[in-house]
C-alpha positions in Angstrom: -0.4 0.4 -0.2 1.0 3.4 -0.5 0.7 6.6 1.3 0.6 9.8 -0.7 1.1 13.0 0.9 -0.4 16.2 -1.3 1.6 18.8 -1.5 1.5 22.6 -3.0 4.6 23.3 -5.1 5.8 26.7 -3.9 9.5 26.6 -5.4 11.0 24.5 -8.8 14.5 23.7 -10.2 13.6 22.5 -13.3 17.3 21.2 -14.2 17.3 19.2 -10.6 14.2 17.6 -11.4 13.5 18.9 -8.2 10.5 21.4 -5.7 10.3 22.3 -3.2 6.4 21.9 -1.4 4.5 22.5 1.5 2.1 19.9 3.6 0.3 21.2 7.3 2.8 24.4 7.0 5.6 21.8 6.7 8.3 22.6 3.7 10.1 19.8 1.8 12.5 19.0 -0.8 10.9 16.4 -2.9 11.7 15.0 -6.7 9.7 15.7 -9.5 11.2 12.9 -11.8 8.0 11.0 -12.4 6.1 13.8 -12.8 7.6 15.7 -15.6 7.5 19.4 -15.4 5.9 21.4 -12.2 5.3 24.9 -11.8 4.6 27.0 -8.4 1.1 26.5 -6.9 0.6 22.9 -8.0 0.1 20.2 -6.1 1.6 17.0 -6.5 0.6 13.7 -4.3 4.0 12.8 -2.4 5.9 8.8 -0.9 9.0 8.4 0.1 10.2 12.3 -1.3 8.8 11.4 -5.2 5.9 13.5 -6.4 4.2 10.5 -8.0 1.0 12.3 -9.7 -0.2 16.0 -10.0 -3.8 16.6 -8.7 -6.1 19.8 -9.3 -7.0 22.2 -6.1 -10.2 20.2 -5.2 -8.8 17.1 -4.8 -6.3 18.2 -3.3 -8.0 19.5 -0.7 -10.5 16.4 -0.4 -7.1 14.2 0.0 -5.9 16.6 2.8 -9.4 15.9 4.9 -9.3 12.4 4.5 -5.8 13.0 6.3 -7.2 15.3 8.9 -9.6 12.7 10.1 -7.7 10.0 10.3 -5.2 11.5 12.0 -8.5 12.9 14.7 -8.5 10.1 15.1 -5.4 7.6 16.1 -5.2 11.2 18.6 -2.7 13.8 16.8 -5.4 16.0 16.6 -5.5 19.0 14.5 -2.1 20.0 12.7 -0.8 22.8 12.8 -0.8 25.4 9.0 -3.2 22.1 7.8 -6.4 24.9 6.4 -3.5 27.4 4.7 -2.1 24.4 3.2 -5.0 24.8 0.2 -5.9 28.5 1.4 -8.8 26.6 2.7 -10.0 28.9 5.6 
């Protein structure tokens, strides 16, 4: 089973097939080699440091909501910055 986390692309280094994404208020450098070109403002699903799928904002919001529900069920509570990662209020 693959657990992919949605992230908003905030910075791109195309010559290195890399980008910086933000998820739940945390920034992380990832590889974009598997999905091709990405641009700031786009959303990707990330697994083990690799973008594995591009998704639109609505799909990213839905997946973030599911992660929040899962983590709340596990007793983690609200994740700081989680609402900011898709621009949702």
